[in-house]
C-alpha positions as CSV (number, residue, x, y, z in Angstrom):
1,M,46.7,21.9,20.6
2,A,44.8,23.3,17.6
3,T,43.9,19.8,16.4
4,Q,42.4,18.9,19.9
5,Q,40.2,21.9,19.8
6,T,39.0,21.1,16.3
7,E,38.1,17.6,17.3
8,R,36.1,18.9,20.3
9,S,34.2,21.3,18.1
10,T,32.8,18.5,16.1
11,T,30.2,16.1,17.5
12,A,30.3,12.6,16.2
13,G,32.0,13.7,13.0
14,F,29.6,16.6,12.3
15,P,31.0,20.1,12.2
16,N,29.2,22.7,14.3
17,S,26.0,23.1,12.4
18,S,22.3,22.7,12.9
19,S,22.5,19.1,11.5
20,A,24.7,17.9,14.3
21,P,23.1,15.5,16.7
22,E,23.0,16.7,20.3
23,G,23.1,15.2,23.7
24,R,24.3,12.0,25.2
25,A,22.2,9.8,22.9
26,A,24.0,11.2,19.9
27,R,27.4,10.6,21.4
28,S,26.5,7.0,22.3
29,G,25.3,6.3,18.7
30,R,21.7,5.8,19.7
31,V,18.9,6.9,17.4
32,R,16.6,9.5,18.8
33,S,12.8,9.0,18.4
34,E,12.6,12.3,16.5
35,D,15.0,10.9,13.9
36,V,13.0,7.7,13.2
37,E,10.5,7.8,10.4
38,S,6.9,7.2,11.6
39,P,5.3,4.0,10.4
40,R,2.8,4.1,7.5
41,K,-0.5,5.4,8.6
42,S,-3.9,3.8,8.1
43,P,-6.3,5.1,5.5
44,K,-8.4,6.8,8.2
45,T,-5.5,9.1,9.1
46,E,-3.8,9.5,5.7
47,R,-6.3,9.3,2.8
48,S,-3.6,9.5,0.1
49,L,-2.6,5.9,0.7
50,T,-5.8,4.5,-0.7
51,H,-6.9,7.3,-3.1
52,S,-5.8,8.0,-6.6
53,P,-7.1,10.4,-9.2
54,F,-8.9,7.5,-10.8
55,F,-10.4,5.9,-7.6
56,C,-11.9,8.5,-5.3
57,G,-15.0,10.2,-4.2
58,A,-18.4,8.5,-4.2
59,L,-17.2,5.2,-5.7
60,Y,-14.4,4.9,-3.0
61,E,-16.9,5.7,-0.3
62,Q,-19.5,3.2,-1.7
63,M,-17.0,0.4,-1.7
64,S,-15.8,1.3,1.8
65,E,-19.4,1.3,3.0
66,D,-20.0,-2.1,1.3
67,L,-17.0,-3.5,3.1
68,S,-18.3,-2.3,6.4
69,L,-21.8,-3.7,5.8
70,G,-20.1,-7.0,4.9
71,G,-18.4,-7.1,8.3
72,M,-14.9,-7.0,6.8
73,S,-11.9,-6.3,9.1
74,E,-9.8,-3.1,8.8
75,R,-7.0,-5.0,7.2
76,T,-9.4,-6.4,4.6
77,H,-10.6,-2.9,4.0
78,E,-7.1,-1.7,3.3
79,G,-6.2,-4.7,1.1
80,Y,-9.3,-4.6,-1.0
81,L,-9.3,-0.8,-1.5
82,R,-5.6,-1.0,-2.4
83,A,-6.3,-3.7,-5.0
84,V,-9.0,-1.5,-6.7
85,R,-6.7,1.6,-6.5
86,K,-3.9,-0.3,-8.2
87,L,-6.1,-1.6,-11.0
88,A,-7.4,2.0,-11.6
89,D,-3.8,3.3,-11.7
90,F,-2.7,0.5,-14.0
91,C,-5.6,1.2,-16.5
92,Q,-5.5,5.0,-15.8
93,Q,-9.2,5.3,-15.5
94,S,-12.0,4.9,-13.0
95,P,-12.5,1.3,-12.0
96,D,-16.2,1.4,-12.9
97,K,-15.3,2.2,-16.5
98,I,-12.7,-0.7,-16.9
99,T,-13.7,-3.5,-19.2
100,E,-13.4,-7.2,-18.6
101,S,-10.5,-7.5,-21.0
102,Q,-8.6,-4.8,-19.2
103,L,-9.2,-6.7,-15.9
104,R,-7.9,-9.8,-17.5
105,K,-4.8,-8.1,-18.8
106,Y,-4.2,-6.7,-15.3
107,F,-4.3,-10.2,-13.7
108,L,-1.9,-11.4,-16.3
109,H,0.4,-8.5,-15.5
110,L,0.3,-9.3,-11.8
111,K,1.0,-13.0,-12.3
112,N,3.5,-13.0,-15.2
113,D,5.2,-9.6,-15.1
114,R,5.1,-8.7,-11.4
115,K,5.4,-12.3,-10.3
116,F,2.9,-12.0,-7.5
117,A,2.9,-14.8,-5.0
118,S,-0.3,-16.8,-4.9
119,D,-1.4,-15.2,-1.5
120,S,-0.8,-11.7,-2.8
121,L,-2.6,-12.5,-6.0
122,R,-5.5,-13.9,-3.9
123,V,-5.9,-10.6,-2.0
124,A,-5.9,-8.6,-5.3
125,F,-8.4,-11.1,-6.8
126,S,-10.7,-11.1,-3.8
127,G,-10.7,-7.3,-3.6
128,L,-11.5,-6.9,-7.3
129,K,-14.1,-9.6,-7.2
130,F,-15.8,-7.9,-4.2
131,F,-15.8,-4.6,-6.0
132,Y,-17.2,-5.9,-9.3
133,T,-19.8,-8.2,-7.7
134,R,-21.0,-6.1,-4.8
135,T,-20.2,-2.5,-5.5
136,C,-20.6,-2.4,-9.3
137,Q,-22.8,-5.5,-9.6
138,R,-21.3,-7.0,-12.7
139,S,-21.2,-10.7,-13.5
140,W,-18.0,-11.2,-15.4
141,Q,-16.8,-14.6,-16.6
142,T,-13.2,-13.7,-15.7
143,L,-14.1,-13.4,-12.1
144,A,-16.3,-16.5,-12.1
145,Q,-13.7,-18.8,-13.8
146,M,-10.5,-17.6,-12.3
147,R,-8.9,-19.8,-9.7
148,I,-5.8,-19.0,-7.5
149,P,-3.7,-22.0,-6.8
150,D,-2.9,-22.7,-3.1
151,S,0.7,-21.8,-2.1
152,K,2.8,-24.8,-1.4
153,T,5.0,-24.1,1.6
154,L,7.1,-26.5,3.7
155,P,5.9,-27.1,7.3
């Protein structure tokens, strides 16, 4: 009799505590909507996704405005801003202070160390090329000469 009462006092294996799931959904094994982690938010609602201590403020806003003036989509905004943020984090300095040799080392890091797929490398390249040609207005040979090979996928 005591063991039956002990089994009833636990809900789905949880002892009586505040962490025990409640209700019919918990007994059936279903996940409640409150227990599910919300999806990643866009940069408009959560600024920390695209900001870093090295890429923020006026420079970030200028690139964002340049992207808007260029008619780029929201996904393009996110991808390009992420590419510049990751470069700044890699070099640990503001992207407008990064040298061409640092940029070159970063691309080699993405390709050889991180083993980026050609499509992912293309997004990073396009974002950085946009930043350095339109926002910072630099004409670097690395950006002019670099080519990303097309990915070869089966039909």
